[in-house]
N, C-alpha and C positions, 0 to 999 in steps of 0.2 A: 593579604586575605584574598584578593582577586585572583592571584596566581594559584592559590590552593584550590579555589572553586574551579578554575579552568582545568587544572590537572585532574581533579576529581571527575569532572565531566568527560574528559578525554578517556581516562581509564575506564569509566563506566561504559562508555560507548564501545570501546574495544572489547572489553570482557563480554558485554551483552552480544555483540556481533559474533564473537567466537563461539559463544554458547549456542546461538541459533544456527550457525554453520554446522556444528556437530549434531545438534538436534534434528536439523533438516536432513542431513545425510543419513542418519539412522532411520528416519521416517520413510525414506524412499526404499522400494524393493531392492534387496541386495546391498543396502547401505551405500548407495552410490549417488552422486550428483548427476543431474541431467547433462547430457553431452551438448556440445556446441551445435550439432546438427539438429537436435531436438529443439534447442532454443530458437533456431531460425524458422521452424515450421509455422506456417500461418494457421490462424484459428478459423475454422469453418463453423457454420451453424451446428453441425453434427458434433463438433468438438467442444462446444460451449458447455461449461459446467455451471448449472444454475442451482443455487441454494433454495431452501424452503420458502424464503421471503421473496423470491423472484429476482434476486440479485445474482448476476454472474460472478463467479470467482474471477477477480480482475487481472489474473496473470495466466496466460495461456499455458496449458499443460499441468496446472496445479489442480489437484482434486480436493474435495471438501475434507477428506480425512487427512490430508497433508497440512491443513491449517493448524496453527497454534494460537491460543488465546493469550495475547500479550497486552491486552487492553489496560489492565490494572497494574502493570509492572511500573516500578519506579524508574524515573529518568533524571538526569542532571544531578546525580548523587543523592537522590531522594527528594529533590526540591519540587518535583511535579510527577504526576502519573502520565502514562503513555497516551491514553485516550485514543488508541488506534491499534491495529494489528500489523505486524511485520510479516510479509509473505516472502520467504526466502526463495530465491531463484537465481540462475546464472545471469550475469550481466548480459544485456542485449535481448533477453526473453521478452516477447511482446506483452505489453500492458494494455488491457482492453477495458472499455466502459462497462461498469457493473450494472448500469441502468441507463435508460434514455435520459437525455437532458441537453443543456446548452452549456458550452464552455464559457464560464463567466469570467475566469481570471487565469492567466498564465503568469507564473510568478517565480522569481529566483531568490532564495534566501541562503546566503553563504553559511551562516551558523545554524540553520534550521533544516527545512525540507529540501533545500537545493532546488533543482529543476522540478517544478510542481504544477499541477493543474487542478482547478476547482470547477466542478461540473454541477450545475443546479438542475434539479428535477423540473419537468414541465409545469407542475403545480406550484413550484417555487418553495416547497416546504422542506426540501432536503438538499444538502450539499455533499457531494462525493469528492473526497480529497485524495489525490494520487501524488506521492512525494518520493524524493531521492531518485527521480528518473535519470536515465543516461541521456535521453533526448526525447523530443516530441515526435509524434507520427507526422509524416509529410502532410501538409495542408491544415494541420491543427492550429487554430487561432481563436481568439476571443470572439464570441458571437456565433460560432459554428455549432450546429445541432449534431448530436451524436445519438446513435441507437445502441442498445445493449449489445456488446460484442465488437463494436467499432474500435479501431486502434486509437490509443491515447499516446503511447510512447513505448519506451523500453525500460526494463529494469536496470537500475544503476546504483550508484553509491554517492551521489552528489550531496552537498550540504554537510550536515554533521554525521553522516553515515560512514562507518569504517569501510575503507576500500576492500578489505578482505571479506566483507559480508554483504554483497549486493542484495538488495531486497526492495520490495514495494512497501512503503508505509501507506496504509489505506485507512482512511477515517470517514465516518459518516456523521453529519451534523444535522440536527433538527433545527429548522430556521423559523423564527417568528416573523410576522409581516414587517417589512421594512429593514430587516437585518441585512448587513452587507456580507460579502463573500468570506470575510475573515472572522465573522461572528458565529453565533449559533451554539447549540448545546450538543456536546459529543454523545453519541450513542455507540454502544459496543457492536462492531460489525460482525464479530465472530458468530453469535447465534443466528444472525441474519443469513450468513453464508453456510454455516455448518449444521444449524438446527438447534432448537431450544434444549433438546435433550443431550446434545453433544457434551461429552466430558471435556473440561478444559485440559489441554495437553501442554 
């Protein structure tokens, strides 16, 4: 039984990743993926893409219209919902802070989010979760304060992400007083980044 569940989870991850690779390549002008040179370009304040809720799109070079709402998609063979959005981008593309906060936890989960960072808002009511990173930005450590647009790391495929589909798994959690970094209630980041009226793509 355990083997069947594991195989189902792997097949689901691979098929989902391939779907988003195709969907993302179609969404870009000319149906192309961004080049390696574009992936290495730094994000300046002028390049920061900010959604209607004040959150920056947390991957450099990705526009709000490039985002796809994967929040309610099934994962692990239907055992759970995604509760996040996947932002497809080339491996090594800069991941930036969506909002101001403090790095509360740097964590590695082999079978989950891989290299990941949890950033808590200054009012302690929100956690911004960045997962499947290729690596952390130089100097990023627990207790460091970040501002919107500061580097968090780079896009990757660590943890349970398929190597063929590098992406940022981005989640937002509403935190009750006293809740720890791994707790909280998931909130769909898609309308926060793309707008309430944005059609789910």
